[in-house]
N, C-alpha and C positions, 0 to 999 in steps of 0.2 A: 590421547596428547593430554595432557592437564589441565584443569582451567585455567591456571596460570600464564598457561604456553597459546590459549583460546585469545583470552585477553591480549598477550603483545601484541598478538594481532591486530586488536582492531586500531582502528585510524580515526582517535574519536573525532576531529578535525570536521569529517565525511560525516562522520555519523550525527553529529550537532549540525552539519549544512541539510540534512534528509532531513532531519527531525523538523526544522524549522523553515522546509519547502511542503509541507504536514501540512504544519501549525497554520500555515496562510490557508489553506482553503477551507472556506467557513463552510462545512458540510453538518448538518442536522439531518440525524436520521428520522426523529420523527416527523420533519416537515419535506422530506427526500431532498434536501438542497447540498446540490454540490456534491454530491454520493459518487456517482461513476466518476467524476475529474478528482475527487480523493483514490479511488481505486487503481486509476490510471496511474496515478501517481507513484502509490505501492509497487503497480505492475514493473512502471520504471526503477523504483528501486532497489527490487527480488534483482532483476534482471541484470541488474548495474553491479553488478555481487556474482553473479554466475548463478543463481536460482533460475530455473525454470518457473516461465511466471505467467497465466494468462485468465481476463475477465469471462464468466461463465454469467449468461443470462438466463434465468429461471422461465420467466414469461415476460417478455420486453416489449408486445405487443397488446397486453391487457391493458384497462385500465387502471387498478389497483397492484399495478406491479413494481416485483420487489428490485430492490439494491441490486446490481450486480455481484457476484462472488468471485475474490482474487482465488485461486488455487494456483498453488505452486507446491 
């Protein structure tokens, strides 16, 4: 499939809507602020376009917990 064919399939309005949803989430990795909420939103977006996606938690129960990883 040529790049022009791929570009023609993009729904620009949906793309902008998805980006706006992500921008509204105030996530700051240095402060571990809203990272899970942002990751969940990315999973929803990926699943919405047919990509298998899930969150992976590396050390959820530890004091210095790592942010979730989006796998897809």
